[in-house]
Every structure is written in structure tokens, then in C-alpha cells.
N, C-alpha and C positions, 0 to 999 in steps of 0.2 A: 504493500499499500504506499503510495507517495504521501509525503508529509503534508501536502496541500489538500489532501482528501479528508482530513480530519482536523480537529481544532483542539489545541492544548488548553486545559483549564488554566485560569489565571491564578496568580499568587501575588501577595503583596508583602513588602518588606522594606526596610530602610537601610541604605548604606550610610553609616555613621549618623549624620543628622539629616540626611535627605532620604526620600522614598524611591523605591524601584517597584515597578509593577509588571507582571507578566500577563499579557492580554491574549484573548483568543485569536488565532490566525484565521484568515478568511480565504476562501477559495476565490479563484479568479472570477470576476464579473459580479460579485456580491456588492450590494449597496453599502456605502460607508455609513458607519454609525458614529461619526466623529463628534456629534453633539451629545452623545449619550454620556450621562454621568453615572459612574459606577457606585452603587450603594456603599455606605460605610459600615462595616461590621463593628460590633461592640465587644463581645466576649467570646471566649472559646466555645461556650455552650450554645451560642446562637446558631441558627441554621440559615444557610443562604437560600432565600426564597426569591421569587420573582426573577428566575433565571431565564426568562423567555428571550432576553437579549443575547444569550449565548446560542450558538447555532445548533448544537447537538442536544436534543432533548434527553439523551441518556445521561447527560451530566447533571441533570436536575435531581439532586439528592441532598441528604443532610450532610454537610461538611463542617467539621470543626474549624473555627477561625480564631485569630488572635487579634486583640484590640490594637488598633493603630489608626493613624489619620491619613487618608489618601482619597481624594476626590479629584480626578484629573480627566481632561478630555483627550481624545485621540491625537488632536493637533498638538497639544502640549507635549505629549509623549514623543511624537514624531520630531518636534523641534529639539527635544533633548538629545535624540540620537544624531542629530545633525549639528550639534553644538560645536564640534571641532572642524567642520568643513571650511577649507580655506585657511586653516591655521597650521602651524608647525611647532612641534615640541622637541627640544633636545634634552637628553638625560646624560649626566656624567657622574662618575664616582671619583672622589678626591680625598687626599690624605691617606691615613692608615686604613687598610682594608678591614672589613668586619663581616662576619657570617650573617646572611640575611639580606645583604645588598642586592644580590641577584634576584631575590623575590621581589624587591622594590622595583628594580629595573624591569622585570617581567611585567609587573602590574601596570607601570607607566606606559610601556609599549602597547600592551593589549587593550587597556582602557582607552588610551589615546586613539588607537586605530578604531576601536568600537564607536567612538564619537565622531569619526570621520576625519580626524587630524592625521597629518603626516608626522611620524616620530623618527628621530635620528639618534643613533648611538654616537657619543663622543668618546672615543678610545683614549686611554692614558690621561684621564682627567683634564685639568686646565691646560696641560701641555698640548694635548690633542686639539683643544679649542684654539690655542694660539697657532699651532702648526697647520691646522686645516688639512686639506687634501683627503687622502683615504682615511684619516683619523675620524672624519665625520661621515658616517654612512647611514643611509635610511634603513630602518629596521622593518622587518616583516613579522607577521604573526608566528610563523614557524621558526624564526631566528632566535626566539627566546625559549624554545622547547628544550626540555631536560636541563634547564638552568636552575630550577627551583631548589633542588637538593644539593647544589654545589656550594662549597665554601668560597670565601674570598669574593672577588669581583671579576666576572668574565670579561668585562669591557676594559679592565685595566685601571690602575690608579698610579699617579706619580706626583711627586713634589714638584712644583713649577716656580722657578725664580722669575721666569719671563713675565708671568701674569702679574707679578707684584709691581712691575714697571708699567707706566702708562703706554709705552710703545707696544708692549705685549698685549695689553687690553685692546689697543686700537686694532691690532691684527685679529684678535678674537672677535671683535665687533664686525669686522669686514667679512670674516668667514660665516658668521650667522646671517648677516644681511644678504649676502649672495645666495643663500639657500632659503631665504624667506622665513628664517626662524626668529620668532619674537617671544618664545616661552622657554624658559630654562629651568630644569629640575636638577638641583645639586644635592648629591647624597654625600655627606662627609661630616667633619667635625666643625667646631666653632671657627677655626681658621678658614676653612673652605667656604663656610657660609658668610663670613665677614667679607671675604674676597668677592663673593657674588653680589653682596649689597653694594660694595664700592663700584663694581661694574655697572650695576643698575643706575646708581646715582650719577655716573658719568656718561650715561648712554647718549643723551642729546648732544653733548659736546663732542663725543667720539664720532657721531654721525656727521656733525658739522665739519670736523676735520677731514673725514673721508670724502665729503662732498667737495670741499675746497681743493683736495688733492686730485679730484677727478676719478676717484676709485669706485664711487657708487653714483648712480643717477639720482635726480630729484625724485623720480617716481619710487625708486627703491627706498630712499630715505623716508618718503611719505608713508609707504606701506609698513615700514619698520620704525614708526615714530616713537614707540615705547617698548620697553622690555619687561615682561613679567618674570618674577623670580619666586620660586617656592623651594624651601629647603627641607630635606629629610635628614635626621641626625643619625649617622652611622659611626658608632664609636663603641669599642668594647669596654671603655672605662666608665661609661655612663656618667660623664662629666659635664653634660650640658644641662644647664638649668632650664626649667620649664616643661620637662618631660619626665615621667616616672621611670621609663626605660628607653634607652637608645637601641637602634638596631645593632645586634651583635653581642650585647651584654649577656643575655641569657645563655647563648651558645658558649661564650667564654667561661661562664660559670660551670657549664656542663664539663668542659675540658678540665677545669681546675678540680672539680669534685671527683671526676674519674681518677685523677692522679692522687688526690688526697686519700680516697678509699683504698687505692692500691698501696700507698705508703703506710696506711694504718696497719695493714696485716703484717708487714715486715717490722714495723715499729713495735708491735705487741710481742712478736717473736723474740726480739732482742732487748726488750725494755729500753727502747731509745727515745730520745727527744728529737723531733724533726722541726726545723725552721724552714717554712716554705715562703719564698718571695714571689708575689704576683704582681702583675702590671698595675699601674696607677700612680703616675708621677705627680699629678696634682689632685687626684681624687681617690679616696679609699673605698669606693663602693664595692669593687670586687673582693677586696680583703675582708671588708665588714660582713658581707653576705656569706662569703665562704666560711668565716668563723662561726656564724649562726648555723650554717648548713652542716658543719662537721662537728660542732661542739668543741671548738678550739679553746685552749686554756688562755690564750691571749692573742690580741691583735694590735698591730701598730698601723695607724693611718694618719695622713698629713693633716686632716681637719681637726683632729683631737689628740694632740701630743700627750704622752703620759706625764704624770706629776714628776717633780724633781727627784723623788726617791723611788722611781719606778723599778730600778734594779732590785732593790730589797723586796718590793711588793711582788715582782715577777717571781723571784726565787721562792718566796714563801708560797705563792699560788702553786707553783709546780710541785713543791715538796708535799703540800697538802693533798694534791691530786694523787700523788703516789701513795701517801699514807692511807687514803681511802681505798686502796686496792687497785688502782689503775696501773697498767704496765707500760704506759706511753704518755708523752706530752706532745701536743701539736701547737706550734706558734705560727701565726700568719703575719707576714710583713708586706705592706705595700711598698713598692720601689721608691716612693717619695716620702717615706716616713721620716719624721723629724722630732726633735725634743722641744721643750718649751722655748729654748733659745734659738731655734732654727737650725740646730746642728743635725746632720743626717744620722739616722739610726739604721745601720746596715745589718744584713743577715749574719755576716761574719762577726760583728760586734756582739750580737745576741748569743751566738754560738760560744764565743770565747767566754762570756759572762757565765753561761750555764755550766760550762766545763770547769771553770776556775772555782766557782762558789759551791756548786753541788756535785761536781764530779760525774755528772750523767754523760753517757755515751750520746753525743749530739751530732747530727748531720744537717747539712744545708742543701736544699733543692731549690734552684732558681728555674721557674717554669718557662720564662721567655716567650718566644713567638708561637709556641705550641698553643697558647691561648687564642691566637687569632685564626688558627687552622681548623680543619675538620668540617663535618657536615653541620649546617645550621639546625638549631633545635626547632620543634614545631612552633614554639612561641615566636621565634624570630621570623619564620616563614610567614606566619599569619600577620605579625606586626608589619613586616615589609610590604606584604600585599595590601593590607588596609591603608598603610601610609601612601603607597603608590597611587591607589584609587583616589584618595582625598587630594593628593598633590595635583593630579590631572584636573580634577574639578576646580580646585583653587586657581590653577593657571588659566583655564578656559573662562572662568567667571571674572577674571581680573580686568581691571580698568587702569588707565594712566594714573589714577589717584589711589589705587590699592597699594598699600605698603607691602614690601617683601615680607612673607610670612614663613613660618616653620610649622610643619605638621607634627604634632606631639601626641603623646599618650597620657591621659589623666584617668587613673583607675582603669576601667575598661572602655573608656570613651576616647575617640579621636577628636582633637581640638586644633584650631589654628591660633597661633600666637605670633605677635610682631617679631620678626627675626632679630632685629637689633636690640630689642628689649631683653630677649633671652641671652644674646651674646654679652650684653652689658652686665647682666647679673652673674653670668659665668665668670667674667673678668673680675667682678667684685669679690668673688669667692677667693680667687688667687691673690688679690690685693689684700683682702682681710687677713689671709694666712701670712703674707709677707710682713704685714704690720703687727703680727702676733695677736690679732683679734679673733681668736679661735671660736669663741662662742658665737660670734657673728657669722663666721664662715659656716659653721654647722647649721645655723638657722637659714642661711641663704641656699644651702643644698636642698632644702624642702622638707616637708612633713614626713615623707616616706623614709628619707635618710635618717631623720631624727628618731623615728620610731625604731628603726633597725638598731641604732646606737643605744637607745634606752633599754631595749630588751637584752642586747649583748651585755651591758654593764650589770644588769640584774643577775644574769646567769653566770657571768664570769668573775665579777668583782665583789659581789655581796656575800658575806658568810652567813650561812643559816644559823639561827640562834640555837644555843645548846639546850636551853630550857623551853619547854612548850606550855608553860603555865598560862592558863587563860586562853589557850589556843582553841580553834575550831576544828572539827573533823570533816574532811571533804573526801568523797569517794570518786574515783575515776574509772570509767568503763568504756569498752568498745561495743558497738551494736551494729548488726547488719553484715554485709559481705566485707571481706578485707580489702583495704586500699592502702597503697604505698603512702607513707607520711603519717599514718595513725600512730606509730611509735614515737615519732618526733613530737606529735601533739601531747602524748602521754608524758613524755620526758619533761617537756616544758611546763606542763600543768603541775606535775609532781614537784619539780624543783622550785618553781615560783611559790607554790603552796608552802614548802618547807622554809623558804626564805622569809615568808610572812609570819612564820612561827606556828603554822597549822600542822595538824596531824593528818597525813594523807594516806588513804587506803586505796588499794587497787582491787578491782572486781574482775574475776576471770569469767569468760564465756557469757558476757552480756547480762541481760535481765535474768536469764536462766541461772547464771552463777549468783546473781544477787538474791534470788529466791532460795538457792541451796546453801548459801552461806560460804561460797568460794571467795573469801575476802581475806586480804592480808595487808599489813602495814608496809608502806614503801619508804625506804630511806634514800639518801642522796645517791649512793652507789647502785641502788637497785636498778635505776634506769640508765646507768652508764653505758655509753656506746650505742644507744637506741636510735640516735638521730638518722643514721644511714641505713638502718635495717628495714627491709620491706615487710609486708604482711602485718599481722597483729600479734605481738608478743604475749598480750593478755588473753588472746583467744576471743573470738567474736561469733555470735550467733544471731539469726534473724528472729528469734523468739520475742514476742511482745509481752508486756508485764500484766495485762488485764487479768489473765487466768491465775496469776500467782500473787495477787495483791496481799493476801493474808500472810504468806510467807515473807514476801518483800518487806511488809510493814514490821513483821517480827524482827527481821535482821537489821532494819534501819534503827530500831530500838536497841537491839543487842549490841551493835557496833557503835551506837551513838552517832550515826551519820547525820550531819547537819546541812550538807549540800551535796549535789550530784553533778559531775561533769560528764556528759554523754557524748562520746566521739563516734559518729557513724553516719549512715546514709538515711534513706527514706524511712527505714524502720526506727531509727533513733528519733526522728521527727514525730512519727505516729505514736511511738512509745511515749514521747513527751506529752502528747495530747491525751493519751490514756491515763498518765499520771495525774494530769490536771483534772480529769473526770473522776478519778479515784479519790481525790481529796474530799469529795462529798461523803464518802463512807469511811475513810481511814485518815484520822488526823496525822498519823505518822508520815503520810505522803506530803504533808504540808511543809515541805523544805524547798529551798530554792534549787533550781536545776537550769543548766544551760546546755544547748546542743551545738556542738562543733561539726558542721557538715564535712563528712569524709566518705566519698564514694566515687568510683570511676565514672558513674553515670551522670554526675553533676545535676541531679534532679531534685535536690532539697529546696523547698520553697524558702524564700527569704535570703538567698545568697546567689550571687552571679557565679561564684566559683566554689568548688569543693575540693578538699584535700584529696589527692590521689588521681584526680582527672588529668592533670598535666603529665603525670607519669605514664598513664594509659595511652594518652594521646601520642607521646613520643614513641612508645612501643609500637603503636599502629603505623606511625610514619616510617620508622625503621624498616618494618616488614614491607610496607608499600614501596619504599625505595628499592629494595632488593627485587621485589616483584616486577617493578617497572624496568629495572635493569635486565631481568630475564626476558621480559616482553620485547625490549628494544633489540635484544640479541636474536630472538627467533623471528621477529617481525610478524605483523598481521595477527596479533594475539590480544585478546581482551580478558582481563581478570575481574571476577566478581568476588569481592571481599566482604564477609559478614563481620560486623563489629558488635560489641556488647552495648549496654545502655538501657535495656528494657524498652519502654515506650519512648524514652528520651533520645532524641536524635543528635545530641551535642557531639558525641564522639565521631559519628559518621560525618557530620557537617564540617567540624573543625579539621578532622583528618583529611577530608576531601579537599579542603582549602589548602592545607599544609603540604599535601602530597600531589596536588594538581590532578584530582580526579575529574573524569568526564561527567559523572553523575553521582549523587548521594541520595538514596531513598530513605525517607524518615516518616514516622507516624504523623508528626505535626503538620506536614505538607502532603495531604492525600494525593495519591496518583492513581491513574487508571491504566488499562491496557493500551490506550492511545498514547499515553506518556511513554510507556515502555517502548512502543513502536517508534515513537519519535526519537528516543535515545538510540535505538538500533540504527535508524536511518542516519543519525548524526555520526555514529561510528563508521558506517559504511562510507560516508563522505570523507571522514578523516583518513581512512585507509587509502584514499586516492592521493593524499599528500605525502610529504616525506616523513611525517610522524605516524608510523604504522604500528600503533599500540593503543590500548585502552585500559582505563582503570575505573571500575564502578564499585562504589561502597553501598552497603545495605545495612541499616540498623536492624537488629535481630527481631524486633517486634513491629516493624514499620507497616506490615500488612499480613493478616492471618492467611490469606489466600496466595498472594504473590510472594512465596517463600524463596529462599536462596536457590533451592533446587529448581523451582519453577522459572525464575529469572535466568538461571544458567541454561536451562533447557531451551527457553525462548531465544536467547541470544545465540545458542549453538545452531538452532534450526534456521533462524532468520539470517545468520551470518554465514551460512554454509557456502563455501566456495570463495568467500571474501575474507573472513577471519575465523580463527579458532577461539574457543572459550575455555576458560579454566576457572575454578572456584576455590576459595580458601576460607575456612571458618577459623578465625583467630582464637576464639575461646578464652579460657581462663589465664592465658599468658598475659592478657591485658591487666590482670589484677596483681601480677607478680613483679619482681624486680626491685632494685633499689630505688628509692624515691629520687625524683629530679631535684635540683637545687631550689626550684620554685616551690615544690611541695614541701620540702624540708623547712624552708624559710617561712612560708605561709602557715604551716602547721605550728611551728615554734611560736610565731607571734599570736596566732589564734589562741594557743594554750595559755600564753601569758596574759592576754587580755581577758580571757574567760575566767582565770583564777582571780585577777584583780577585781572583776565584777562580782565574783562569788563572795569574796571576802567582805566587800561592802554591803552586799545584799543580805548576808547572814547577820551582820551587825544591825542592819535596818530591820530585820525580822525577829530580833530578840525581844521576847515579851514574857514577863512573869517568870523569868528563870528558865525559859525554854525558847526554841526556835519555832515560830509559827508563821509560815508564809502562804497566804491563800489569795493574793492579788494576782491579776493576769500578768503583771510585769515581773513576777517571781519565777516564771518559767519561760525562757526565751531561746530563740535560735540566734547565734552569733554569725552574722553573714556579711559578705562584702557586697555592697550596693553601690554601683557606679564609682564613686570616688571616696567612699568611707566604709569603715567597719561599724555595723549597727547591731544593737540588741533589739530583737523584735519578739513580742509575746507570741507563743505558738498558737494561741487562740485567735489572734488577729490574722494569722496566716491561713487559717482554715478557708476563708472565702477566696483565697488566691490559689487554691489547690484543686487539681483534678485527681481525686482519690482513686477513681476507677483505674486510671492509667498511671498513677504514681508520678505525676509531673506537675510543675507550676503551670498556671493558666497563661502566664506571660513569661517569655524567655528571651533575654536580650540578644542571644546569638542568632536568632532567626533572621535578624536584619542583615546578617553577613551572607546569607545564602545567595542573594543575587550576585555578589562578587564572584562566588564559585562558578555560577552559571556564565557570567560574562567572560571570565578568564578561560572557560572551557569552550568559548565561541558559540554560545547559544544566542539566538535572536530574541532578546527581551528588551523592554523599553526602560529607559532611564529618566527618572523624574528629578529635575533640579530646581523645582519651584521653591523648595524650602532649603536654601543652602546653609552651610555651616557659618556661623558668625565669628568674626575675629574677637578673641578674648585678649585680656591683658594679663601678663605674668604676675603683676602685683596682686590682682584680684584672685588669681589662682592660688598664689602662695598664702594668702590670708584666709582662704576657704578651708573647708574640710580636707583633711589629709588623706592620702592614699594609704594603702596597707603598708 
């Protein structure tokens, strides 16, 4: 069946802060419905009625939809798809390379072509812009194929002295004007972006000089009267103010943690101390997050030099760790570490100190450029893709009055910030450190950096009190399926509780263990080395508490449990709701509790992210990379991959975006046999190009009838003679493995925040000599929402939950699905009527902080 013989059902979604809508295709000769307004759905439980405007009556059925805003005419959609016609975009990477740059380049190229613009590669950074010639080549859709999973930058990067001189910038302007390029996307650090802004500010004068010299015509000067600049920050150091994460940082952390985990095993064998030096000449982000992710004994970063007596403090800390039974010490040092007087603190200095004062066998490992190499993480691929899409939109929407902007990440949202505001604040940090104003430098780094630092100080520098007089008793447990990062959350919760002077209990095997009394007290060393271990050391089960209220109540009394930290997935959330309901019958259940979302499915209401989902996502991406490599070798082969997630399509969607899938089938976006046929036809057309392979992801419960076997058989039959099909069910490997740096760091901070909340809530609930908590806000889910960590009563989240399918009614990642479709070359419509507004970094820094 030809694709014009049927109609694809529409979908709606938002790219960042704009909306994209997939509309029904029409057969030749049908009347236009350009004046038709598509109705606005309200909630997931609504049904789409009045579908008489769709051509196929078979599509008139009850379809779950998600709340969003989109009322657009056909002409408006068509105008969006022609947004780039007559325009040209150049993309270059400059400065130090970073994993994920290729994902950004790929997105800029494909979205630019999608909008009708011509897109050019500039090879070798600014040097290629100055030299021109073959360094500036027009890109095609296929030229960025197989680029997504590659580290570094395929189009090259180089330091360029010529561009720093006006003569060099004059040559660069000439090369752009001659090709009709008036939009420039620069991917690099603050130096590269500053150079771009200087180039833009001089543009008019440069054109004037070229005209006077007779190198360009008046017509060429008129057509190129202004230059739009958009920056994407690519830097493994995460040293650019205004964004929570720069492209490449997460991948660099992956490389570091892989090495730290490997070193840990040998250090334990020989009872050694290891000093690891990581990159970060002016920014200690890599060192700081590494220390949190591996449970390091000490970290040295340039923003927060140690006190003058740091040598004595460090040695005491190391010896205390050994006294508590540890067989190793880990010290992380940023290459730019200094003391309070500005004197460098080197890895060798630290090694010599430890050997001289403590006599420990101490080794130094300098990681160097290995941190820049390797495959980009799933996070960096998605970040680069999202930033690339937003960059194209910012360029094409630009006017002569639009300031140069940088696309950055705030929480899970993409925002545009004035480029030079960000550059200035970044320079202010360096200036503050030079002037020894370290507190100011720390604040300028932003709320996320400060949160990391505060948690590190608590876990590494505060001694737990010897006496627990007047302390409270808090129990920690895991509920639901295992997820990587659960152990890191338990460790953080236990140790922060001990630091606060509390008695901390651990419960084995979830609610079942709580009912059976499988409870023991945990000390500081009990959770030693847990940060990097996958699975659940405490044991976890899906059992809910309702049937065991009597036994649970008895054990709460027996062990004097006054607060409960529940780390788990959807069962942890529903278990919390049952505990709230059980308070009506059992006063013993009237204790504060908090749920920390931890599940690979990322389906807990009240949180945009769950502990464990990032690890599962990277596992899927690694597998998909290998499968794509296999398909590229054999040619004309399509792989159908089944992912976990229950009814939640998070893993399938995000893995599809990170791995460059051709389609991702999920429950939240219903599909029919016509959609499957359209996907097959899409792959048939793809096999006619140089890219002779296909990758299709399917969420395990996306459709009870269109199973993985069904889709495999359909593709095999319809693709017969054109391509072969293979299937792969990933299964429980997605729940295993060591947690990623993100999951370790996220879990550590969630545990710390949960225990801080718990201590305050217990004191607040203390009445008449006992704990009695029966208010809605005494039972919460701790979740990340957009740009902040929030405590939300579980009872208030009930209305936001689809209990039948165990998913939230609204899920932020659905707005990223159109990016996946556009990058896979599907014909969908792009709505730019509600563009992203330029924010200011001062407002961002004063607002709610990120995780």
C-alpha cells in the first residue's frame, strides 16, 4: 500500500517551549481543510470525538491524550516548514572537543534542512571559517548519518590565532557572504562564543570594508546585512555559567567513574590510597561530582580552597576512614586546585603528604585526555540534539535586533540566555577566584554547584556524633523492582541521618520485610562502598503494605520507628498512598514518610526523573550502538528492539532519540496498522539511500495486540526482498549494571534532602511525648520538577495518576518525541507560533535551583 493511500493519525507535542503537531496526510485531489481548527484536548482520560474531519472513519475511536495547548491552522503549519527557505546556516565546533558535539551538529543539519534552509559544515573551527575553500561544505541529510554515537567532533576543531585579528575576521566574513550564509551556530566554550559575539558586532563594518575593496557587490552586502549568532556550550569542564550542564560533561564523568571503579578494586586489594587528578583548570565541577559519585574521602577544587590547616584535617580524615574498617582512600584533585593563598595544590604534593605523615602506600593517577574521549553518554546525545533543534529555531527567528544568545539547560528545560551575559558571569567567577573571593565564586557557579558542594561537605567533613541522646529513629527501605542508584540513595540517607544524630534502621525486602521484622540498625561503615554498586543491597519486593498493616504497625512500635524513607518505583508511591489510608485504622502509621523515586521506568508521579532511569537508558544505547554497527556491516537490515518500562514509554523514546532510531512505539502515543505500514514504507525508502539500516524501538506494553513478534513478522513480510528484519528483547539487563554518574549523584542528593526533610518533619510532628503525623504533607514524594526538587503530598498526586497503566497523566518527555521523528526524516509539521523567550542569567540565578 502506498503511503498516500492512507492517513496517519495526528499527534501533538512541544519541542522545548514550542509545539509540533503531526497532521493527517491527504490523498491527491482532496479538498484543503486549511481553515479547520483542531480541537484542544484537556486530559489523558478525555476521548477524541468529532473526528469527522479526519479522512479515515476507522480512526474514530477512544484515544488517550495529554493536556497541552495547540490550536493551529494548516497554513500556519505549512509556513513553519518553510521557515528556512532562502536562508543558510553554518555550524562549526571550536576550542576543546567534547563528546556530544556530533549530536548537536547532526541536529542542526537535519532540522535546518527540515525547515528548508541550506546548512554548511565549517571544518576545523574558526580556522576553516577564515581559510574558506573546501573547509566550508554544504551538508546533506545522509552526511550526518552514524555521527550520533561518535566521540569528539567529526567536523574538526582547532585553535585559531587568525580569527583573533580583524584581518582574519574580514576573511571569514567574505567566505560567509559569498555563500549567502547569515546564520552561524558555534559549538564551543566561552572563548569561542566570545569570538562569535565580536564577529557579529563587527559585521556591518566588515561588510563595508569588503564593499570598498570590491570583494563583494552591493547586492551581496544587502542580502547579508546582518549576522545571527547562536551558541551551544561544548565543554567537558562544565565551566560556563548559565547552564546546568554543558555538552560533554556527563560523558567525561562516565570516563572518570569507569576509571575510579577500576582503581577501587586494586586499591582495596593492597590497602592503598589513590590520588586521582581530573581536568578542571578553572572549574571543579568534574572533581566535585566525581567525589560524590564514588564516595571520595576528599576533593580539592579551585572554587573552594581548603582551610589553612587542611593537611592535618586530611590526614585525620583518612586515618578515621581506615579505623572504621575501610581498606582504601580516594582523593580527587582538580588540575586547578589551589590553597587559600592561591598556591597550587598538586597531586604529588598530596601524595608526599600522605606518605610522610601516615605512611600509607599512595599512588597518583592523572587521567588527562582520556576524559575527552570515548562514546558520548545518552544524556549528552539527547542534550546535544535538543540544543541543536533549539539553536536552529533561534537562528531562523532572529532579527537584526536579536542579541546573540546561548542555548542552555535549566533543570530539564531548554532556555535561551544572552550570550555575553553568560560569558561575563563566567569571567566573574575567574576574577573572584583571582581576588580570593571564594564564597562569591561559589555563588556565581549557580545553585546546582552549591548543592553539590553542601552535600559533599556533609558526607565528607562532618563527624557523626558519638552520643545519640534525644535522637529520632528513621527506617530506610527499598520497594519495587531493583534500580541502579538505590544503594547510593540508601548510603546517603543513612549517613546524613547519623550525622544529624539519629538512629537509622534499614529494612530488608521492602514492606514484606517491615511486616516480618527484617530490620537492623545501620552504622557508618554498614553502607561503605555502596555508591557504585548496582541493584539493591537491602533487597526489594513489589509487595504492598495494605494486607500487613497489623504486623507493620506492631514492628513500627517494637523498633520505635518515627519516620520512613521509601526508595522505589510505582509500588513505593502506591504503598505510600496505602499508608496514608491506613492511618485511619492504625495510629502507628501516623509517622512521616517520604518516597524517593527509583525505577528504570521513570513512571513515578511527581518527578520528572527517577533514580536508575539514566543507567537503563545508557545500557539500551550501548546495545543499540552495537546493533547499528552490525546492521551497517550487513546492510539492508532492520532491528526491532523491545525495551522495559511497563506502560511508560520514557526508555523507548529517550533511547530512540539517543540512538537515532527510525521509530519508537509507546503506549502514550497510540498507533494503528496504518502507522506500522507507514514506518515500513519509510524504511523501504531509506534503503534506497546510502544509509541501508534501520532501528525500531518498542516499549514492552505499548500495545497488547501489536507485540514485538507481530511487528517483527510484519516488517519481515513487508520488507521481503528489500531488507531483512531481526528482533532483540533486552530484558532485565536494563535493571543491572553499575549506576551512571548521574544516578549516583542524583540519588546521593535525593537521599540527603529526604533525610533533612524527615528530621524537620519528625520534630514538627512531636506531640505529647510521641510522634503523630496525620496531615497530607507528612507523606510526600520527593521529585524533580522542571528546575527544582519539590516535596509533594502523595494524596495530591492521586489526581495526576493513571493507576490502571501505572503512569502519570502528564509526562514532560512526550514533547521530545517530534524531535525523534524529525531527525528520522518523517514528514511532520513544526509549529513556531509560541517561540522560546530570551531569559536573563541574573533572573535564572536568583530563582529556584536545579538539582
